[in-house]
C-alpha positions in Angstrom: -27.8 -23.5 11.6 -24.6 -21.5 12.3 -22.5 -24.6 11.4 -24.3 -24.9 8.1 -23.7 -21.3 7.2 -20.0 -21.6 8.2 -19.6 -24.6 5.9 -21.4 -22.8 3.1 -19.1 -19.8 3.2 -15.9 -21.9 3.5 -17.1 -23.9 0.5 -17.7 -20.7 -1.4 -14.3 -19.4 -0.4 -12.5 -22.5 -1.8 -13.7 -21.6 -5.3 -13.2 -17.8 -5.0 -10.2 -15.9 -6.2 -7.7 -16.1 -3.3 -6.7 -12.8 -3.5 -5.7 -8.5 3.6 -7.1 -6.1 5.3 -9.3 -3.1 4.2 -7.6 -1.3 1.4 -5.8 1.8 2.6 -6.5 2.7 6.2 -4.4 3.9 9.2 -3.6 0.3 10.1 -2.3 -0.7 6.7 -0.2 2.5 6.6 1.3 1.7 10.0 2.2 -1.8 8.9 3.9 -0.7 5.7 6.0 1.6 7.9 7.1 -1.2 10.2 10.6 -2.7 10.2 11.4 -6.2 11.6 14.6 -7.2 13.1 15.8 -9.6 10.4 18.9 -10.3 8.3 22.0 -12.3 9.0 22.3 -14.4 12.1 25.1 -12.2 13.4 23.1 -9.1 13.0 20.0 -10.6 14.6 22.1 -12.2 17.4 23.3 -8.7 18.4 19.8 -7.3 18.3 20.6 -5.3 15.2 22.9 -3.1 17.2 25.9 -3.0 14.9 25.6 0.3 13.2 28.8 1.7 14.8 30.7 -1.6 14.7 30.3 -2.5 11.1 31.4 -5.8 9.5 28.1 -7.2 8.5 26.2 -7.2 5.2 22.8 -6.5 6.9 24.0 -3.1 7.9 23.2 -1.7 4.4 19.7 -1.2 5.7 20.5 0.4 9.1 23.7 2.4 8.5 25.1 2.3 4.9 28.4 3.9 6.1 29.2 0.8 8.2 29.9 -1.1 4.9 32.8 1.3 4.5 34.6 -0.6 7.3 35.0 -3.7 5.0 38.6 -4.3 3.8 37.8 -7.5 1.8 34.9 -9.1 0.1 32.0 -10.9 1.9 29.1 -13.1 0.8 26.4 -14.7 2.9 23.0 -16.4 2.9 20.5 -16.8 5.8 17.5 -19.0 6.4 15.4 -19.5 9.5 12.6 -21.4 11.2 9.8 -19.2 12.6 7.1 -20.1 15.1 4.2 -18.2 16.6 3.6 -19.7 20.0 -0.1 -19.8 21.0 -1.4 -19.4 17.4 -3.7 -22.0 16.0 -3.7 -23.5 12.6 -6.6 -22.5 10.5 -7.3 -23.2 6.8 -3.9 -24.1 5.3 -1.6 -21.9 7.2 0.6 -23.2 10.1 2.0 -21.5 13.2 5.5 -22.6 12.2 7.2 -22.1 8.8 10.6 -21.9 7.1 11.8 -18.4 5.9 14.5 -17.2 3.5 15.7 -14.1 5.2 18.9 -12.7 3.6 21.4 -13.1 0.7 24.0 -10.6 -0.3 27.6 -9.7 -0.9 30.1 -6.9 -0.5 33.0 -6.2 -2.9 35.8 -4.2 -1.4 38.3 -2.2 -3.5 41.4 -0.7 -1.9 42.8 2.6 -3.1 46.3 4.0 -2.7 45.2 7.6 -2.6 46.1 9.9 0.3 42.7 10.0 1.8 40.4 7.5 0.1 41.4 4.1 1.5 38.5 1.8 0.3 35.6 2.0 -2.0 33.0 -0.8 -1.4 30.0 -1.9 -3.3 27.3 -4.2 -2.0 23.9 -5.8 -2.6 21.6 -7.5 -0.1 18.2 -9.0 -0.1 16.4 -9.2 3.2 12.9 -9.7 4.6 11.9 -6.2 5.7 8.7 -7.1 7.3 6.9 -10.5 7.7 3.1 -10.3 7.4 2.4 -13.9 8.6 -0.2 -13.7 11.4 -3.0 -16.1 12.7 -5.8 -14.7 14.8 -8.8 -16.5 16.3 -11.6 -15.1 18.5 -14.2 -17.8 18.7 -17.6 -17.8 20.4 -17.4 -14.5 22.2 -20.4 -14.0 24.4 -22.1 -10.6 23.8 -25.2 -11.0 26.0 -23.5 -9.6 29.1 -22.6 -6.2 27.5 -25.8 -5.3 25.7 -25.8 -7.7 22.7 -23.8 -5.5 20.3 -23.8 -6.5 16.7 -21.7 -5.7 13.7 -25.0 -4.8 12.0 -25.2 -1.8 14.3 -22.2 -0.2 12.7 -23.4 -1.2 9.2 -26.8 0.4 9.8 -25.1 3.5 11.2 -23.1 3.7 7.9 -26.2 3.4 5.8 -28.0 6.2 7.8 -24.9 8.4 7.8 -24.2 8.2 4.1 -27.8 8.5 3.1 -28.4 4.9 1.8 -27.1 1.4 1.7 -25.8 2.0 -1.9 -23.9 5.0 -0.7 -22.3 3.3 2.3 -19.4 0.7 2.3 -19.6 -2.4 0.1 -19.9 -4.5 3.3 -22.9 -2.4 4.5 -24.5 -2.7 1.1 -24.2 -6.5 1.1 -25.6 -6.7 4.7 -28.6 -4.7 3.5 -29.1 -7.0 0.5 -28.8 -10.0 2.8 -31.5 -8.6 5.2 -29.0 -8.3 8.0 -29.7 -4.5 7.9 -33.3 -3.5 7.6 -35.1 -0.3 6.6 -38.1 1.0 8.6 -39.7 4.5 8.8 -36.9 6.1 6.8 -34.3 4.6 9.1 -31.9 1.7 8.6 -32.2 -0.8 11.5 -30.1 -3.6 12.9 -30.1 -6.9 14.8 -28.7 -7.7 18.2 -26.2 -10.5 18.6 -25.6 -13.1 21.3 -22.1 -14.1 20.2 -19.5 -13.7 17.5 -16.8 -15.8 15.9 -13.8 -14.2 14.2 -10.8 -15.9 12.5 -8.1 -14.5 10.2 -5.1 -15.9 8.4 -2.6 -13.6 6.8 0.7 -14.3 5.1 3.4 -12.8 2.8 6.2 -10.3 3.3 7.6 -6.9 2.4 11.0 -7.8 0.8 13.8 -5.3 0.4 16.6 -5.2 -2.1 19.5 -3.0 -1.0 22.1 -1.5 -3.3 25.0 0.1 -1.4 28.1 2.2 -2.0 30.4 3.1 0.9 33.7 5.0 1.3 36.6 4.9 3.8 38.6 8.1 4.3 41.8 7.7 6.3 40.3 4.8 8.3 38.6 7.6 10.3 35.5 8.8 8.4 33.1 6.6 6.6 30.2 7.5 4.2 27.6 5.3 2.7 24.5 5.4 0.5 21.9 2.7 0.1 19.1 2.6 -2.4 16.4 0.2 -1.4 13.6 -1.3 -3.6 10.7 -3.1 -1.9 8.3 -5.8 -3.1 5.0 -6.1 -1.2 3.1 -9.4 -1.4 0.4 -9.9 1.2 -2.6 -12.3 1.2 -5.3 -13.0 3.8 -8.6 -14.7 4.5 -11.0 -13.5 7.2 -14.2 -15.2 8.4 -16.7 -13.6 10.6 -20.1 -14.8 12.0 -22.7 -13.8 14.6 -25.7 -15.5 16.2 -28.5 -13.0 15.8 -31.3 -12.0 18.2 -34.6 -10.4 17.3 -36.0 -7.3 19.0 -37.4 -9.5 21.8 -34.0 -11.1 22.5 -34.9 -14.5 20.9 -32.6 -16.4 18.7 -33.3 -15.5 15.1 -30.5 -17.2 13.1 -27.0 -16.1 12.0 -24.9 -14.1 9.6 -21.6 -14.9 8.1 -19.1 -13.2 5.9 -15.8 -14.2 4.2 -13.2 -11.8 2.9 -10.3 -12.9 0.8 -7.9 -10.3 -0.5 -4.5 -9.6 -2.0 -2.2 -6.6 -1.7 0.8 -6.2 -4.0 3.1 -3.3 -4.9 6.6 -1.8 -5.0 8.4 0.9 -3.1 11.7 2.6 -2.8 13.7 4.8 -0.4 17.3 6.1 0.2 19.5 5.8 3.2 22.5 8.1 3.9 25.0 7.1 6.6 28.0 8.5 8.3 30.5 7.0 10.8 33.5 8.6 12.5 36.3 7.7 14.9 36.5 10.9 16.9 39.4 9.7 19.1 42.7 8.9 17.5 44.0 5.4 18.5 40.6 4.3 19.8 38.0 2.0 18.2 35.2 4.1 19.6 32.9 5.2 16.7 29.7 7.3 16.4 27.2 7.0 13.5 24.2 8.7 12.1 21.7 7.5 9.5 18.9 9.4 7.7 16.3 7.4 5.8 13.9 9.1 3.4 10.3 8.2 3.4 9.4 5.0 1.5 7.1 5.6 -1.5 4.8 2.7 -2.3 2.6 2.1 -5.3 0.0 -0.5 -4.2 -2.6 -2.7 -5.9 -5.5 -4.0 -3.8 -7.8 -6.8 -4.8 -10.6 -8.1 -2.6 -13.5 -10.6 -2.9 -16.3 -10.2 -0.3 -19.2 -12.6 0.3 -22.0 -12.3 2.8 -24.9 -14.6 3.8 -27.7 -14.8 6.4 -30.0 -17.5 7.7 -32.9 -16.1 9.8 -36.3 -17.3 10.9 -37.9 -14.2 9.3 -36.3 -14.3 5.9 -34.7 -17.7 5.4 -31.4 -18.0 3.6 -30.1 -14.9 1.8 -26.8 -14.7 0.0 -26.5 -11.8 -2.5 -23.9 -11.6 -5.2 -20.5 -10.7 -3.7 -18.2 -7.8 -4.4 -14.9 -8.0 -6.3 -12.9 -4.8 -5.6 -9.9 -3.5 -7.5 -8.2 -0.5 -6.1 -4.8 1.3 -6.5 -3.2 3.8 -4.2 0.1 5.2 -2.9 1.5 5.3 0.6 4.3 7.5 1.9 6.0 6.3 5.2 7.9 8.6 7.7 11.4 9.9 7.7 13.7 8.0 10.0 16.7 9.2 12.0 19.1 6.8 13.6 22.1 7.3 16.0 24.6 4.8 17.1 27.7 4.4 19.2 30.1 1.5 19.6 33.4 0.4 20.9 35.7 -2.7 21.1 37.4 -3.4 24.4 40.5 -5.5 24.9 40.2 -6.7 21.3 37.6 -9.2 22.5 34.4 -7.4 23.6 32.3 -5.3 21.1 29.4 -3.2 22.4 26.9 -1.1 20.5 23.8 1.0 21.3 21.4 2.6 18.9 18.4 4.8 18.8 15.9 5.5 16.0 13.1 8.0 15.7 10.2 7.9 13.2 7.0 10.0 13.2 4.2 7.8 11.9 1.7 10.7 12.0 3.5 12.2 8.9 2.6 9.2 6.7 0.2 10.0 3.8 -2.0 8.3 1.3 -2.6 9.5 -2.3 -3.9 8.4 -5.7 -2.6 8.6 -9.2 -5.4 10.9 -10.3 -4.2 13.8 -12.3 -6.3 17.0 -12.1 -7.0 20.4 -10.6 -6.7 20.7 -6.8 -9.4 23.0 -5.6 -7.8 23.1 -2.1 -4.4 24.4 -3.3 -5.4 26.0 -6.5 -2.9 24.2 -8.6 -2.6 21.2 -11.0 -1.5 18.0 -9.4 -0.5 14.6 -10.8 -1.6 12.8 -7.7 -4.6 13.4 -5.4 -4.2 13.4 -1.6 -6.7 11.6 0.6 -7.0 14.5 3.0 -9.6 12.9 5.2 -7.6 9.7 5.7 -4.4 11.7 6.2 -6.1 13.6 9.0 -7.0 10.2 10.6 -3.3 9.2 10.3 -2.3 12.5 12.0 -4.9 11.9 14.7 -4.3 8.2 15.5 -0.7 7.5 14.7 2.3 8.9 16.6 6.1 9.0 16.8 7.9 5.7 17.5 11.2 5.3 19.4 13.4 2.2 18.9 16.3 1.3 21.3 18.8 -1.4 20.4 21.7 -2.7 22.4 24.1 -5.5 21.4 27.3 -7.3 22.5 29.8 -9.7 20.9 32.5 -11.6 22.9 35.3 -13.4 21.1 36.1 -16.6 23.1 38.9 -17.3 20.7 39.5 -16.4 17.0 37.2 -19.2 15.9 34.3 -18.9 18.4 32.0 -15.8 19.2 29.0 -15.4 21.4 26.4 -12.6 21.1 23.4 -11.1 22.7 21.0 -8.2 22.2 17.8 -6.4 23.1 15.3 -4.1 21.3 12.4 -2.0 22.5 10.0 -0.4 20.1 7.3 2.0 21.3 3.7 1.6 19.8 2.7 3.5 16.7 -1.0 4.0 17.8 -2.4 6.6 20.1 -4.6 5.3 22.9 -8.1 4.8 21.7 -7.3 4.6 18.0 -10.0 3.0 15.9 -11.1 2.4 12.2 -13.3 5.4 11.4 -15.5 4.7 8.3 -17.5 8.0 8.8 -14.9 10.1 7.0 -15.0 11.6 3.5 -12.3 9.3 2.2 -12.0 7.1 -0.9 -11.0 4.3 1.5 -14.6 4.1 2.7 -15.8 3.4 -0.9 -13.9 0.1 -0.8 -14.2 -0.9 2.9 -14.9 -4.6 3.1 -14.3 -5.1 6.8 -14.9 -3.5 10.2 -12.2 -5.2 12.3 -9.0 -3.5 13.5 -6.1 -4.2 15.8 -4.3 -1.8 18.2 -0.8 -3.1 18.8 1.4 -2.4 21.8 5.1 -1.9 21.9 7.6 -4.6 21.0 10.3 -6.3 23.2 12.9 -8.4 21.4 15.5 -10.6 23.0 18.3 -12.2 21.0 21.3 -14.5 21.4 23.8 -16.0 19.0 27.0 -17.9 18.4 29.5 -17.7 15.5 32.2 -19.9 14.2 35.1 -19.1 11.8 37.3 -21.6 9.9 39.7 -19.8 7.5 37.6 -17.7 5.1 34.4 -19.6 5.9 32.0 -18.7 8.8 28.8 -20.0 10.2 26.5 -18.0 12.5 23.4 -19.1 14.4 21.0 -16.8 16.3 17.7 -17.0 18.3 15.2 -14.2 18.4 12.2 -14.0 20.7 9.7 -11.2 20.1 6.9 -10.3 22.4 4.0 -8.0 21.4 0.4 -7.7 22.5 -2.6 -6.2 20.7 -6.3 -5.6 21.3 -8.6 -6.9 18.5 -12.0 -5.3 17.8 -14.3 -7.1 15.4 -16.2 -3.9 14.8 -16.8 -0.4 16.2 -20.4 0.3 17.2 -22.3 2.6 19.6 -25.0 1.5 21.9 -27.5 3.5 19.8 -27.7 1.9 16.4 -28.5 5.2 14.8 -25.5 7.1 16.2 -22.0 7.6 14.7 -20.0 5.0 16.7 -17.4 7.1 18.6 -18.2 5.0 21.7 -17.2 1.4 21.1 -19.5 -1.3 22.5 -17.7 -4.2 20.9 -15.6 -6.1 23.4 -11.9 -6.0 22.6 -9.8 -9.2 22.9 -6.2 -9.1 24.1 -4.0 -11.2 21.9 -0.3 -12.0 22.2 1.7 -11.9 19.0 4.8 -13.7 20.1 7.4 -14.9 17.7 10.4 -17.2 18.0 12.9 -17.5 15.3 16.1 -19.6 14.8 18.4 -18.3 12.1 21.5 -19.8 10.4 23.9 -17.9 8.2 26.7 -19.4 6.0 29.3 -17.0 4.6 32.6 -16.6 2.9 35.2 -13.8 3.1 37.2 -13.3 0.0 
């Protein structure tokens, strides 16, 4: 019976609008604030730790002032092969894929003035964050932990909000499909013996950087980068349960499929400064301040739900098609870097970046009077969701170190390391019992708490005249705990105690990059 339902929902999916996650929530906000280590092969090979060394187009996004070190033009393009070890192919997505990661140029203009030596302009495209992710959590046994069910949470939502039609779209569909019942003025739920969860997600947040940088006396460097972002994310999620009746007997199954699309644009500004504090030395110190990124996002979702039970037979109500627009503001970022070149052969760099994710915010383009602040506003803040962001997200700290050794003027070897602390507080969860507009469009109950990130990099470079070719390897290790839902043992209680088993998942990534470039 479960297999029949699975085939039915997949069949329905193939004819639906292939439109990610729940619309705006703390997890979406955190991901829009995330920054990958990506760009040219030289930049990645040194772990992105080049902010005080300069000489690479990708530095427009990490320290704009480093572009001021250029004394001639540069153009490059980068592609890569990415694999996700341990991930399984599902639907049409594959664990390995090709990626176009970077393309840009710098035009350097010398000046004969007393202090201004060079004025440089540049443009660079790079993949700011890769959304590709495959997750599978099949046949999870629930009998040993009290047979929790997603329907517990959905019944709780119906009770809490005063009716199925007042709860989330998912809870309303579950009620229409008889997965949630109503008895004696109370919404009731099933138990479950096992669950199956699978999710494919793909797309990227692409950045387009426009840079201007200045060189004063070959000692002080200033830079400004304006970045424009293009968000394109799609995903498909399937979820099912084997249901039990009140006596613990098998009573059928439920299944849901959720296909969605998130698009939008954003922008921010980066201001960088570099200095050589010691005359006659290559030692440099840098600082970068990045404004919050401001995103305008468009969310589209199609949700379908079906049940097959002994008591009610097959039920599949009309699905939901959700359209929703909202805005996200990411945190400020502060970066510090130091670097030096020894014996004209060995270059070393170390960097630190701070970002407070709890300062992120969600708002809507809804002009009107704000009763909280007693003033007219052109956007409306989602105060309840912003309190959840402040409660569950925290400051992140990023450490980067990198090295480059010149074997001879034609051959270079590189290495690097990154550590990024997690953005989520311990015990974070997706709370749908808040007075937020996000609850009105919630089409899922799953959430993923990610750990910190470790990145290991290595690379090699070759120069022949004005041409150069760089290759790099990146290995990224990150773990997360996946929860299919958040439910209490009491089906009538607000679920602050989670009875759903979390599954530990590794999100490892291996990437091989190749850059071809020309100095002019």
